[in-house]
C-alpha positions in Angstrom: 153.1 114.0 42.3 154.8 113.0 39.1 157.6 110.6 38.5 160.8 111.6 36.5 162.7 108.4 35.8 165.5 108.4 33.3 165.5 105.2 31.3 168.3 104.8 28.7 167.7 101.2 27.5 165.1 100.3 24.9 164.4 103.9 24.0 166.3 104.4 20.8 163.2 104.8 18.5 161.8 107.4 20.9 164.8 109.6 21.6 163.6 112.2 19.1 160.7 113.0 21.5 162.3 112.2 24.8 162.6 115.8 25.9 158.8 116.1 25.9 158.0 113.2 28.2 156.7 114.0 31.7 157.4 110.4 32.7 158.6 107.1 31.2 158.3 103.9 33.3 158.8 100.2 32.4 156.7 97.5 33.9 156.9 93.7 33.8 159.6 91.2 32.8 163.2 92.1 32.5 163.7 89.3 30.0 160.5 90.0 28.1 159.8 88.6 24.6 157.4 91.4 23.7 157.1 95.1 24.5 153.8 97.0 24.6 154.2 100.8 24.3 151.5 103.0 25.7 151.4 106.7 25.1 149.2 108.4 27.7 148.3 111.7 29.2 147.3 110.0 32.5 149.8 110.2 35.5 151.7 107.0 36.1 150.4 106.8 39.6 146.9 106.1 38.4 147.9 103.6 35.7 150.5 101.6 37.6 148.0 99.3 39.2 146.2 98.7 35.9 149.4 97.8 34.2 150.6 95.6 37.1 147.3 93.6 36.9 147.9 93.1 33.2 151.5 92.1 33.4 150.7 89.7 36.2 148.7 87.7 33.6 151.4 88.0 31.0 154.8 87.3 32.6 156.5 87.3 29.2 155.9 90.9 28.4 157.1 94.4 29.4 155.0 97.6 29.2 156.6 100.9 28.5 154.3 103.6 29.8 155.0 107.1 28.4 153.3 110.2 29.8 153.0 113.6 28.1 150.4 116.4 27.8 147.3 116.0 25.8 148.3 118.4 22.9 151.8 117.0 22.7 150.5 113.5 22.7 148.4 114.2 19.7 151.3 115.8 17.8 153.8 113.1 18.7 151.5 110.2 17.8 150.5 111.7 14.4 154.2 112.0 13.5 155.1 108.4 14.5 152.0 106.2 14.8 154.1 103.1 14.3 156.1 103.8 17.5 153.1 103.2 19.8 150.6 100.5 20.4 148.0 102.1 22.7 147.1 105.8 23.0 145.2 107.0 26.1 144.0 110.6 26.5 141.6 112.8 28.4 141.2 115.1 25.4 138.1 113.5 23.9 138.0 115.8 20.8 141.6 115.1 19.8 141.1 111.3 20.4 138.0 111.3 18.3 139.7 113.1 15.5 142.6 110.6 15.6 140.0 107.8 15.1 138.1 109.8 12.5 141.4 110.4 10.6 142.1 106.7 10.4 144.8 106.4 13.0 142.9 103.9 15.2 142.5 100.1 14.5 139.0 98.7 14.5 138.5 96.2 17.3 135.6 93.7 17.0 133.8 91.7 19.6 134.2 94.2 22.4 131.0 94.5 24.5 130.8 98.2 25.3 128.0 100.8 25.5 127.4 102.6 22.1 127.7 106.0 23.7 131.1 105.2 25.2 132.8 104.2 21.9 133.3 105.4 18.4 133.0 103.1 15.4 134.6 100.2 17.3 137.9 102.1 17.3 137.8 104.5 20.3 136.8 103.3 23.7 136.0 105.4 26.8 136.7 103.9 30.1 136.1 106.6 32.7 133.8 109.5 33.3 135.5 112.4 35.1 134.2 115.9 35.9 135.8 119.3 35.7 135.9 120.7 39.2 136.4 123.9 41.1 139.0 123.2 43.8 139.7 125.5 46.7 142.3 125.7 49.4 140.3 125.4 52.6 142.3 127.9 54.7 141.6 130.7 52.2 137.9 130.2 52.5 137.6 130.4 56.3 134.7 132.8 56.9 133.9 133.0 53.2 130.9 131.3 51.4 131.9 128.1 49.6 130.8 128.5 45.9 128.4 125.9 44.6 128.0 127.3 41.1 130.1 129.3 38.7 128.1 132.4 39.5 128.8 131.8 43.2 132.5 131.7 42.3 132.3 135.0 40.4 130.6 136.7 43.4 133.1 135.5 46.0 136.1 136.4 43.8 134.7 139.9 43.1 133.9 140.6 46.7 137.4 139.4 47.9 139.7 140.6 45.0 142.6 141.5 47.3 142.6 138.0 48.8 142.6 136.2 45.4 144.8 138.6 43.3 147.3 136.3 41.6 145.9 133.3 43.5 143.5 131.8 40.9 144.6 129.1 38.5 143.2 127.5 35.4 144.4 125.7 32.2 146.3 127.5 29.5 144.0 126.4 26.8 146.6 127.3 24.2 148.8 124.5 25.5 146.4 121.9 27.1 144.2 119.8 24.9 142.0 118.9 27.9 141.9 122.5 29.0 140.7 123.6 25.5 138.1 120.8 25.5 136.7 121.9 28.9 136.7 125.6 28.0 134.9 125.1 24.7 132.3 122.9 26.2 131.8 125.4 29.1 131.4 128.2 26.5 128.8 126.1 24.6 126.8 125.5 27.7 126.5 129.0 29.2 127.6 132.6 28.9 128.6 132.4 32.6 131.9 130.9 31.4 132.9 134.2 29.7 131.9 136.3 32.7 134.0 134.0 34.9 137.0 134.2 32.6 136.8 138.0 32.7 136.7 138.0 36.5 139.7 135.6 37.0 141.5 137.4 34.2 141.2 140.7 36.2 142.8 138.8 39.1 146.0 138.1 37.2 145.2 134.4 36.9 148.0 131.8 36.9 147.9 129.5 33.8 148.8 125.8 33.8 149.5 123.0 31.4 147.9 120.3 33.6 145.8 119.5 36.6 148.7 118.0 38.6 150.6 121.2 38.7 147.5 123.2 39.7 146.8 120.8 42.5 150.4 120.9 43.8 150.2 124.7 44.0 146.8 124.5 45.7 148.3 122.3 48.4 151.1 124.7 49.1 148.9 127.8 49.0 150.6 129.3 45.9 147.1 129.5 44.5 143.9 129.4 46.4 141.3 128.5 43.7 141.6 126.4 40.6 139.0 126.3 37.9 138.3 123.3 35.6 140.7 121.0 37.4 140.4 117.3 36.6 138.2 116.0 39.4 139.8 112.6 39.7 143.3 114.1 40.3 142.0 116.6 42.8 140.0 114.1 44.8 143.0 111.8 45.1 144.8 114.6 46.9 141.8 115.8 48.9 141.3 112.3 50.2 144.8 112.3 51.8 145.0 115.8 53.2 142.5 118.2 54.9 143.7 121.0 52.7 141.4 121.0 49.6 137.7 120.9 48.9 136.6 119.6 45.5 133.4 121.3 44.2 131.4 119.9 41.2 129.5 123.0 40.0 125.7 122.4 40.4 124.7 124.8 37.6 125.8 122.5 34.8 128.3 119.6 34.6 131.3 119.4 32.4 132.2 115.7 32.4 134.6 114.1 30.0 135.4 110.5 29.2 139.0 109.3 29.2 139.5 107.0 26.1 141.9 104.5 24.6 142.6 103.5 21.0 144.9 100.9 19.4 147.2 102.4 16.8 146.4 101.2 13.3 150.2 100.9 12.8 150.8 99.3 16.2 154.0 97.1 16.4 152.1 94.8 18.8 148.4 94.9 17.6 147.2 91.7 19.3 148.8 92.7 22.6 147.4 96.2 22.4 143.9 94.9 21.8 144.3 92.6 24.8 145.3 95.6 27.0 142.3 97.6 25.9 140.0 94.7 26.6 141.7 94.4 30.0 141.1 98.1 30.7 137.5 97.9 29.8 136.9 94.9 32.0 138.7 96.5 35.0 136.6 99.7 34.8 133.4 97.7 35.4 134.7 94.8 37.5 138.0 95.8 39.0 138.6 96.9 42.6 139.6 100.4 43.5 143.1 99.1 44.1 143.3 97.7 40.5 141.4 100.6 38.9 142.0 103.9 40.8 140.1 106.0 38.3 136.3 106.8 38.2 134.5 104.1 36.1 132.1 104.9 33.2 129.3 104.9 35.7 130.9 107.2 38.3 129.7 110.6 37.0 126.8 110.7 34.6 123.9 113.0 33.7 120.2 112.1 33.8 120.6 110.2 30.5 123.2 107.9 32.0 126.0 109.4 30.0 128.9 111.8 30.5 127.9 115.4 29.6 130.5 115.5 26.8 129.6 112.8 24.3 131.7 110.9 21.7 130.1 112.4 18.6 131.2 114.4 15.5 130.1 117.7 17.1 132.9 117.3 19.5 135.4 118.1 16.7 133.7 121.5 15.9 136.3 123.6 17.8 139.2 121.7 16.3 138.5 123.6 13.0 141.4 126.0 12.6 139.4 129.1 12.1 137.1 128.3 15.1 140.1 127.5 17.3 141.8 130.8 16.4 138.6 132.7 17.1 138.1 131.0 20.5 141.7 131.5 21.6 141.5 135.1 20.6 138.4 135.6 22.7 139.9 133.7 25.6 143.1 135.7 25.5 141.1 138.9 25.6 139.3 137.8 28.7 142.1 136.1 30.6 145.3 138.0 29.7 144.4 141.5 30.8 147.1 144.3 31.0 150.0 141.8 30.5 
């Protein structure tokens, strides 16, 4: 579930974007001498323990934690990079382009694997898979899909059951959804066959994993494709309603990353927070760091399947993006 707190104080510089926030929470001292502003696509529930452990060490600061979708985050930060100190997103391609375009400060002296950073300016701190998530009640008596091809077959064989009951990202709105989709398409043609099948079932399109999972819990949808695995597992652990499936045919595993704005109002404090984040992902307890660490989901090379490398920005090219979206719409939006 998401939080919707209305905070009037200390928001004057941000009011121009206030209508876009999914959440805005303030942590730490009420009489703070310094304020750290974090712009993030990660739900507050996952980051609250991380921020609490940071402010416990710094009783003189407050942290404003601002949540929005991955695409909107990129747009807002590019417009006003001097309004934020730290930027955290699951959309690796957009984050890499921000760093490549000179929006990220270079941080020296951080011990971090080469494959999990980009030019000392972008730092990954989780590995998280894209998952198939199913409502258990709907699959009573049906085979549980282990691969994308299995999912295609069960959906085709039970189209009446799943008509209007399959969900996935709207890749036109979601930066993470677009990343997952383009990486899937690069890996296998099975992706396009699956898109055509779920498109024929009047698929429901979503901005974010949290909303898909909420609808899975209530039965509004029965299957969700490319859901963020960490969000889904958090719900599956607390209720016997969902099953989270990591497709065995090929993994799509992203790394959530953080950068310090080159125009940060509090650059030293921002750097301290990123160092704290990196330390927690390797040494913190599950209570302090409730997200999968860098080592949680890796391929045989010891890395996430989506790497921080220039090729990641290929599908951000305007022409390639238009072409991909057009093909995706042709497959997904049938007879609408």
